[in-house]
C-alpha positions in Angstrom: 74.0 -35.7 24.8 75.7 -38.9 25.8 77.9 -38.3 28.9 81.2 -40.2 28.9 83.0 -40.9 32.1 86.2 -39.3 30.9 84.7 -36.1 29.5 85.9 -32.8 30.9 84.0 -29.6 31.8 85.2 -27.8 28.6 83.0 -29.8 26.1 80.0 -29.4 28.4 80.3 -25.7 28.4 80.8 -25.6 24.6 77.5 -27.6 24.1 75.6 -25.3 26.4 76.9 -22.3 24.4 75.8 -24.0 21.2 72.3 -24.5 22.6 72.1 -20.9 23.6 73.1 -19.7 20.2 70.5 -21.9 18.5 67.8 -20.7 20.9 68.7 -17.1 20.3 68.7 -17.5 16.5 65.3 -19.2 16.7 63.9 -16.4 18.8 65.1 -13.8 16.3 63.6 -15.8 13.4 60.2 -16.2 15.0 59.9 -12.6 16.0 60.5 -11.6 12.4 57.7 -13.8 11.1 54.9 -11.8 9.4 52.1 -14.2 10.1 50.1 -13.8 13.3 49.8 -17.5 14.1 53.2 -18.5 12.6 51.4 -20.3 9.8 51.7 -19.3 6.1 47.9 -19.3 5.3 45.6 -17.0 3.3 43.7 -15.1 6.0 40.9 -14.2 3.7 40.4 -17.9 2.8 40.3 -18.8 6.5 37.8 -15.9 7.1 35.5 -17.1 4.3 35.6 -20.6 5.7 34.7 -19.2 9.1 31.6 -17.6 7.6 30.6 -20.8 6.1 31.0 -22.6 9.4 29.0 -19.9 11.2 31.9 -18.5 13.1 31.3 -14.9 12.3 33.4 -13.2 14.9 36.3 -15.4 14.0 35.8 -14.4 10.4 36.0 -10.7 11.3 39.2 -11.3 13.3 40.9 -13.0 10.3 39.8 -10.2 8.0 41.4 -7.7 10.4 44.7 -9.7 10.3 44.6 -9.6 6.5 44.0 -5.9 6.5 46.9 -5.3 8.9 49.1 -7.5 6.7 47.9 -6.0 3.4 47.6 -2.3 4.3 50.1 -2.3 7.1 47.4 -0.9 9.4 43.9 -1.7 10.6 42.1 -0.1 7.7 39.8 -1.3 4.9 41.7 0.5 2.3 40.5 3.2 -0.1 36.9 3.2 -1.2 36.3 1.3 -4.4 34.5 3.4 -7.0 35.4 1.3 -10.0 32.8 0.4 -12.6 32.8 -3.3 -11.5 29.7 -4.2 -9.5 31.5 -6.8 -7.3 32.7 -5.8 -3.9 36.3 -6.2 -2.9 36.9 -9.7 -1.5 37.6 -8.6 2.1 34.6 -6.2 2.2 32.3 -9.0 0.9 33.5 -11.4 3.6 33.1 -8.7 6.3 29.6 -7.8 5.1 28.5 -11.5 5.1 29.8 -11.8 8.7 28.5 -8.6 10.2 25.0 -9.0 8.8 24.7 -12.3 10.8 25.6 -10.7 14.2 23.7 -8.2 16.3 25.8 -5.3 15.3 23.5 -2.9 13.4 25.9 0.0 12.9 29.0 -1.7 11.8 27.7 -2.2 8.3 27.7 1.6 7.6 31.4 1.7 8.4 32.3 -1.2 6.2 30.4 -0.4 3.0 32.2 2.6 1.3 30.8 2.5 -2.2 27.5 3.0 -4.0 27.6 -0.2 -6.0 24.3 -2.1 -6.5 25.3 -5.0 -4.4 26.4 -2.8 -1.4 23.2 -0.8 -1.6 21.1 -3.9 -1.6 22.9 -5.2 1.5 22.3 -1.8 3.3 18.6 -1.7 2.3 17.9 -5.2 3.5 19.8 -4.4 6.7 17.5 -1.4 7.2 14.4 -3.3 6.3 13.7 -1.1 3.2 12.4 -3.9 1.1 10.6 -1.8 -1.4 13.8 -0.1 -2.4 15.7 -3.4 -2.3 13.1 -4.7 -4.8 14.0 -1.9 -7.2 17.7 -2.6 -6.9 17.3 -6.4 -7.3 15.4 -5.6 -10.5 18.3 -3.5 -11.7 20.7 -6.3 -10.8 18.7 -8.9 -12.8 18.5 -6.6 -15.8 22.3 -6.0 -15.6 23.0 -9.7 -15.5 20.8 -10.2 -18.6 22.5 -7.4 -20.5 25.9 -8.8 -19.6 24.9 -12.2 -21.0 23.6 -10.6 -24.2 26.8 -8.7 -24.7 29.0 -11.7 -24.0 26.8 -14.0 -26.2 27.2 -16.6 -23.4 24.0 -18.3 -24.3 20.5 -18.0 -25.6 18.0 -16.1 -23.5 14.5 -17.1 -22.7 11.6 -14.8 -23.4 11.5 -13.9 -19.7 15.1 -12.7 -19.8 16.4 -15.8 -18.0 19.5 -17.5 -19.3 18.5 -20.9 -20.6 21.1 -22.8 -18.7 20.3 -26.3 -17.3 22.0 -26.5 -14.0 23.1 -29.8 -12.5 22.9 -30.7 -8.8 26.6 -29.9 -8.5 26.0 -26.3 -9.0 29.1 -24.1 -9.1 29.6 -21.0 -6.9 29.5 -18.8 -10.0 26.1 -20.2 -11.1 24.8 -19.7 -7.6 25.8 -16.1 -7.7 24.0 -15.7 -11.0 20.8 -16.8 -9.4 21.2 -14.7 -6.3 19.4 -11.6 -7.7 16.3 -13.7 -8.7 16.0 -15.1 -5.2 16.6 -11.7 -3.7 13.8 -10.3 -5.8 11.6 -13.1 -4.5 12.5 -12.3 -0.9 11.8 -8.7 -1.4 8.4 -9.4 -2.9 7.5 -11.6 0.1 8.7 -8.9 2.6 6.7 -6.2 0.8 3.6 -8.4 0.9 3.1 -8.8 -2.9 2.2 -12.5 -2.6 0.2 -12.7 -5.8 3.1 -11.2 -7.8 5.5 -13.6 -6.1 3.4 -16.6 -7.0 3.3 -15.6 -10.7 7.1 -14.8 -10.6 7.8 -18.3 -9.1 5.7 -19.9 -11.8 7.7 -18.0 -14.5 11.0 -19.2 -13.0 10.0 -22.8 -12.6 8.5 -23.0 -16.1 12.1 -23.2 -17.5 13.2 -26.7 -16.6 16.5 -27.1 -14.8 16.8 -23.3 -14.1 16.1 -23.5 -10.4 14.9 -27.0 -9.6 18.1 -28.0 -7.8 18.4 -24.8 -5.8 17.5 -25.4 -2.1 17.0 -21.7 -1.3 14.6 -21.3 -4.2 12.6 -24.4 -3.0 12.5 -23.0 0.5 11.2 -19.6 -0.7 8.5 -21.4 -2.8 7.3 -23.5 0.1 7.3 -20.5 2.5 5.2 -18.5 0.0 2.8 -21.5 -0.4 2.0 -21.9 3.3 1.8 -18.1 3.9 -0.8 -17.8 1.2 -2.6 -21.0 2.0 -1.7 -22.7 -1.3 -2.2 -26.2 0.0 -2.1 -27.9 -3.5 1.5 -26.7 -4.0 4.2 -29.4 -4.3 7.6 -29.9 -5.8 9.6 -33.1 -6.6 11.5 -34.2 -3.5 15.1 -33.2 -3.9 16.5 -34.0 -0.5 19.7 -35.6 -1.9 20.6 -32.3 -3.5 20.5 -30.3 -0.3 23.8 -29.4 1.3 24.8 -31.3 4.4 26.9 -30.5 7.5 26.9 -27.0 8.7 24.6 -25.9 5.9 21.8 -28.1 7.3 20.3 -24.9 8.6 18.9 -24.3 5.1 17.0 -27.6 5.3 13.4 -28.5 4.8 11.6 -26.5 7.5 9.2 -24.7 5.3 8.4 -27.8 3.2 7.7 -29.7 6.4 5.6 -26.9 7.8 3.6 -26.7 4.6 3.0 -30.5 4.8 2.0 -30.3 8.5 -0.4 -27.4 8.0 -2.0 -29.3 5.0 -2.3 -32.4 7.2 -3.8 -30.4 10.0 -6.3 -29.0 7.7 -7.3 -32.4 6.2 -6.8 -34.5 9.3 -4.0 -36.8 8.0 -2.4 -37.9 11.3 0.4 -40.1 9.7 1.6 -37.3 7.5 1.3 -34.7 10.2 3.3 -36.6 12.9 5.9 -37.8 10.4 6.7 -34.4 9.1 6.5 -32.8 12.6 9.0 -35.4 13.9 11.3 -34.9 10.9 11.3 -31.2 11.2 12.0 -31.2 15.0 14.9 -33.6 14.5 16.4 -31.4 11.7 16.1 -28.3 13.8 17.6 -29.8 16.9 20.5 -31.3 14.9 21.1 -27.9 13.2 21.3 -26.2 16.6 23.7 -28.9 17.8 25.9 -28.4 14.8 25.7 -24.6 14.8 28.6 -22.5 15.9 28.4 -20.7 19.2 29.0 -17.5 17.3 25.8 -17.8 15.2 23.4 -16.8 17.9 21.0 -15.2 15.5 20.5 -18.5 13.7 20.0 -20.3 17.1 17.4 -17.8 18.0 15.6 -18.4 14.7 15.8 -22.1 15.3 14.2 -21.7 18.7 11.3 -19.7 17.2 10.8 -22.4 14.6 10.7 -25.0 17.4 8.1 -22.9 19.1 6.1 -22.9 15.9 6.2 -26.7 15.8 5.1 -26.8 19.4 2.1 -24.7 18.7 1.3 -26.8 15.7 1.2 -30.0 17.9 -1.1 -28.3 20.4 -3.4 -27.2 17.5 -3.7 -30.8 16.2 -4.9 -31.9 19.7 -7.4 -29.1 19.7 -8.7 -29.6 16.1 -8.8 -33.4 16.1 -9.2 -34.2 19.7 -12.3 -36.3 19.1 -10.2 -38.9 17.3 -8.5 -39.9 20.5 -5.2 -39.9 18.7 -2.0 -39.9 20.8 1.2 -38.4 19.6 2.8 -41.5 18.2 6.1 -41.3 16.2 5.0 -43.9 13.6 1.1 -44.0 13.7 -0.7 -46.3 11.4 -1.7 -44.6 8.2 -5.3 -43.5 8.5 -7.6 -40.6 7.7 -9.4 -39.0 10.7 -13.1 -39.6 10.0 -14.5 -37.3 12.7 -15.4 -33.7 11.9 -12.8 -31.1 13.0 -13.6 -29.2 16.2 -13.9 -25.4 16.2 -12.0 -24.5 19.3 -13.5 -22.4 22.2 -11.8 -19.5 24.0 -10.7 -21.8 26.8 -9.1 -24.3 24.4 -7.0 -21.5 22.8 -6.0 -19.9 26.1 -2.6 -21.7 26.2 -1.8 -20.7 22.6 -2.8 -17.1 23.3 -0.8 -16.9 26.5 2.3 -18.4 24.8 1.9 -16.0 21.9 1.7 -13.0 24.3 4.9 -14.2 26.0 6.7 -14.6 22.6 5.5 -11.1 21.5 7.0 -9.6 24.7 10.3 -11.5 24.6 11.2 -10.8 21.0 11.0 -7.0 21.6 10.1 -6.1 18.1 13.0 -8.2 16.6 11.0 -8.5 13.4 13.2 -11.1 11.7 12.3 -13.5 14.5 8.7 -12.3 15.2 7.3 -11.8 11.7 7.4 -15.5 10.6 5.7 -16.6 13.8 3.1 -13.9 13.2 2.4 -15.1 9.7 2.2 -18.8 11.0 -0.3 -17.8 13.7 -2.5 -16.1 11.2 -2.6 -19.2 8.9 -3.1 -21.5 11.9 -6.1 -19.5 13.2 -7.6 -19.5 9.7 -7.3 -23.3 9.5 -8.9 -23.6 13.0 -11.8 -21.5 11.6 -11.5 -18.9 14.5 -12.7 -15.8 12.8 -12.8 -13.6 15.9 -9.3 -14.6 17.0 -8.1 -14.2 13.4 -9.5 -10.6 13.4 -7.9 -9.9 16.8 -4.6 -11.3 15.6 -4.6 -9.3 12.4 -5.2 -6.1 14.4 -2.4 -7.0 16.8 -0.1 -7.9 13.9 -0.8 -4.6 12.1 0.2 -2.7 15.3 3.3 -4.7 15.9 4.4 -4.5 12.2 3.9 -0.7 12.2 6.0 -0.4 15.4 8.7 -2.6 13.7 8.6 -0.3 10.6 7.2 -3.1 8.4 4.6 -0.6 7.0 3.7 -2.5 3.8 3.1 -5.7 5.8 1.0 -3.8 8.3 -1.1 -2.4 5.5 -1.6 -5.9 4.1 -2.8 -7.1 7.6 -5.3 -4.2 7.8 -6.5 -4.9 4.3 -7.1 -8.5 5.1 -8.9 -7.4 8.3 -11.3 -5.3 6.3 -12.4 -8.4 4.3 -13.4 -10.2 7.4 -16.1 -7.6 8.2 -18.8 -9.3 6.2 -22.0 -8.8 8.3 -23.6 -5.4 8.9 -23.1 -5.8 12.6 -19.4 -6.3 12.3 -18.9 -2.6 11.4 -20.3 -1.6 14.8 -17.9 -3.9 16.7 -15.0 -2.6 18.8 -12.4 -4.5 16.6 -13.7 -2.7 13.5 -13.1 0.7 15.0 -9.8 -0.3 16.5 -8.8 -1.4 13.0 -9.8 2.0 11.7 -7.8 3.7 14.4 -4.8 1.5 13.6 -5.3 2.6 10.0 -5.0 6.2 11.0 -1.7 5.4 12.9 -0.4 3.6 9.9 -1.2 6.6 7.6 0.7 8.8 10.1 3.7 6.5 10.0 3.6 6.6 6.2 3.8 10.4 6.3 0.2 11.1 5.4 -0.4 13.4 8.4 -3.4 15.3 7.2 -5.2 12.1 6.2 -4.4 10.4 9.5 -5.8 13.4 11.5 -9.0 13.5 9.4 -9.6 9.8 9.8 -9.0 10.0 13.6 -11.5 12.9 13.8 -14.0 10.8 11.8 -13.5 8.0 14.4 -14.0 10.4 17.3 -17.2 11.7 15.8 -18.7 8.3 14.9 -17.4 5.8 17.4 -19.4 5.8 20.6 -17.3 4.0 23.1 -16.1 5.4 26.4 -13.4 2.7 26.6 -11.5 3.8 23.4 -12.5 7.5 23.5 -9.4 8.7 25.5 -7.0 7.1 23.1 -8.8 8.6 20.0 -9.0 12.1 21.5 -5.4 11.9 22.8 -4.1 10.9 19.3 -6.0 13.7 17.5 -4.7 16.3 20.0 -1.1 14.9 19.9 -1.1 14.9 16.0 -2.6 18.3 15.8 0.0 19.6 18.2 2.9 18.0 16.3 1.8 19.2 13.0 0.8 22.7 14.4 -2.3 22.6 12.2 -4.7 23.9 14.8 -5.1 26.6 17.5 -3.5 25.6 20.8 -6.8 26.3 22.7 -8.7 24.1 20.3 -6.2 21.3 20.9 -6.4 21.7 24.6 -10.2 22.2 25.0 -11.5 19.9 22.3 -9.1 17.0 22.5 -6.5 16.7 25.2 -8.6 17.8 28.1 -11.6 15.6 27.0 -9.2 12.7 26.7 -8.2 13.1 30.3 -11.8 13.5 31.4 -12.8 10.3 29.5 -9.9 8.3 31.0 -10.7 9.5 34.6 -14.4 8.4 34.1 -13.2 4.8 33.6 -13.1 3.2 37.0 -11.3 0.1 35.8 -8.1 -0.9 37.5 -6.5 -3.2 34.9 -3.0 -2.5 33.7 -4.1 -1.3 30.2 -6.5 1.3 31.6 -4.0 2.6 34.1 -1.4 2.9 31.3 -3.9 4.8 29.1 -4.7 7.2 31.9 -1.0 7.8 32.5 -0.5 8.4 28.8 -3.4 10.9 28.5 -2.2 12.9 31.5 1.4 12.9 30.2 0.4 14.2 26.7 -1.7 17.0 28.2 1.0 18.0 30.6 3.7 17.7 27.9 1.8 20.0 25.5 0.9 22.5 28.3 4.6 22.5 29.3 5.6 23.2 25.7 3.1 26.1 25.6 4.5 27.4 28.9 8.1 27.3 27.5 7.0 29.1 24.3 5.3 31.8 26.4 8.4 32.2 28.6 10.6 32.5 25.5 8.2 35.1 24.1 8.3 37.2 27.3 12.1 37.0 27.3 12.4 37.9 23.6 13.9 41.1 22.3 10.7 41.9 20.6 8.7 41.7 23.8 11.3 43.9 25.6 11.0 46.5 22.9 7.2 46.4 23.2 7.6 47.0 27.0 9.9 49.9 26.4 7.4 51.4 23.9 4.6 51.0 26.4 6.7 52.7 29.0 7.4 55.5 26.6 3.6 55.8 25.8 2.9 56.0 29.5 5.3 58.9 30.0 3.9 60.6 26.9 0.4 60.2 28.3 1.3 61.7 31.7 2.9 64.7 29.9 -0.2 65.2 27.8 -2.4 65.2 30.9 -0.3 67.9 32.5 -0.4 70.0 29.3 -4.2 69.5 29.1 -4.6 71.3 32.5 -2.7 74.4 31.5 -3.8 74.5 27.8 -6.3 76.9 26.1 -9.7 75.8 25.1 -8.7 75.1 21.5 -5.7 73.1 22.5 -7.7 71.0 25.0 -9.7 69.4 22.1 -6.5 68.2 20.4 -4.9 67.0 23.7 -8.1 65.1 24.6 -8.1 63.2 21.3 -4.4 62.3 21.7 -5.0 61.2 25.3 -7.9 59.0 24.4 -5.9 57.3 21.6 -2.9 56.7 24.0 -5.2 55.4 26.8 -6.9 53.0 24.4 -3.5 51.7 23.1 -2.1 51.3 26.6 -5.2 49.5 27.8 -5.0 47.1 24.9 -1.2 46.6 25.6 -1.9 45.9 29.3 -4.7 43.5 28.5 -2.5 41.6 26.1 0.4 41.5 28.6 -1.9 40.4 31.4 -3.6 37.7 29.2 -0.1 36.5 28.2 0.9 36.2 31.8 -2.3 34.5 32.8 -2.1 32.0 30.0 1.6 31.3 30.9 0.6 30.7 34.6 -2.4 28.5 33.5 -0.2 26.4 31.2 2.3 26.0 34.0 -0.3 24.9 36.5 -1.8 22.5 33.9 1.6 21.0 33.3 2.5 20.6 37.0 -0.9 19.0 37.7 -0.6 16.7 34.7 2.9 15.6 35.6 1.7 15.0 39.2 -1.2 12.8 38.1 1.1 11.0 35.7 3.4 10.1 38.6 0.6 9.1 40.9 -1.3 6.9 38.4 1.5 4.9 36.8 5.3 4.5 36.2 5.6 4.6 32.4 7.0 8.2 32.3 8.6 8.4 35.7 12.1 9.3 34.5 11.1 12.0 32.1 8.5 13.5 34.4 10.8 13.6 37.5 13.6 15.3 35.7 11.3 17.9 34.2 9.6 18.6 37.5 12.9 19.1 39.2 14.0 21.4 36.4 10.9 23.5 36.8 11.3 23.6 40.5 14.9 24.8 40.3 14.3 27.3 37.6 11.1 28.7 39.2 12.0 28.4 42.9 10.8 31.9 43.6 7.2 31.1 42.6 5.1 29.9 45.5 2.6 27.9 43.3 5.5 25.8 42.0 6.8 25.1 45.5 3.3 24.2 46.7 2.7 21.9 43.7 6.1 20.1 44.4 5.1 19.6 48.0 1.7 18.2 47.0 3.3 15.9 44.4 5.8 14.5 46.9 2.9 14.0 49.5 0.8 12.1 47.0 
């Protein structure tokens, strides 16, 4: 406002009132806006863009805004049970976001239908790749049938649409190829590498079908280095790969395949060129990645660790060449013979691998690729003993991570390395057989696992592994209840404790094994004690006690009658008295045996728990709570109090 010298107070107050009216009307208008951020935008489109950018939490937030706007509350709407196989748009975006963050349970609340696509997402999320393979097969067949019904194009003999795709592939065409690539991923995760190789050849035999697809190229190169197919190559299609945020799909597996091939053959120029290019690409992808895509960043870090190990392996294998790590070395072939590394030379790689194994905490999506790389690396370095040890360790880790088919593949490969007659007497061989028994158990073949473990206990003469073998047999027999409790205790669990105590070693593994054997013995004895306590407190046992009391009274009455009876009656009374005395003696013996067994099991459990606490700290929480529970519930028994005092003292 321009202030004139002659202006009065009245117009000034009028202008102030006008400003107040405008401000009030604006406030009323903005509060009535439906949009959260006062912008008229499509929330789902923003959410999908956020997924593409790697901002998964932001994507979830915008889907929530859309749901509030669309359904007038924070709900996903009614479940979709229509015949269409596609997921609702907001559900599809939510699924693509949630599967990229560390939120394993959210998926079950999002997927509300039994469509093929939703089941595949769930199965992949759970790591059930065998079932996912079946569903991808159904999806491929469904796509083929749809194309046949729609007469959209001629079909190849393999059931693939004979469409020649250009580098500028549309989103619809990418979706059509998704089931084929999913089938490839499932085959790889299941461990069917030969079938995967043949399937890839079938797909690539039709020109133009997949040659411009970066994900298909990545899957092929990954399968090639995993199986040691060093002659594999594809035409370079770098210009067709997406850029920007999608650099994460890059050329890592292609570069890794080239580096491993160069490491095997000694081509220093190719090795360092590809190694440098791959490192640069990974660092750039991490720099461009969203702060919300931590899972991808973790994956990139693991890939950088793989490349680090690769560089160390080059120095070990070709150290005689005197080659320094030069970014642009002159092209030459290493003429010296490759060096087979010693235990000392591999110590750094082994230490780093142990550290990675511990830090990943069975996060199999991160750990399994490194595990496969290490197996291939040790094979290239011609380290048979280390390869066998790694396969055994991999089988155990994969089993614990519920990758049972891959664990079986590792054990199968391990068997083929036992070529000499002396190999089947080695410790690694028998540990492999024991791991095989554990895998059978994990697969649900309980009887087979127990029989194999018994065979190992009878044929493997090693005091070092005996405690573990006997403990496992006893534990499995107890869980399956397929043997007498005394046999389990006397033949397996007690010998396991004896074998472990005979070992005077003080290393961490032996101490943990001793603690484990004592715990399983105590835990089983405790379970038997509880079952005996329940039996003694049962209605059936109380009825038996009342019957025994009634028999005792009847016996006393018969004895009194016997004294005052005639000679003929004495014979009948004597027979009845003998029968009752025999029954009562058997009842007392059974009751006393039951009480003695109960007390023995209690003593065994208390002693085992005490030794478990004294030796190690693996089961401290469980043991302490159970001991205190026994102490409080059996505070009137002197043996329990004495054992508690001894435990505290030790």
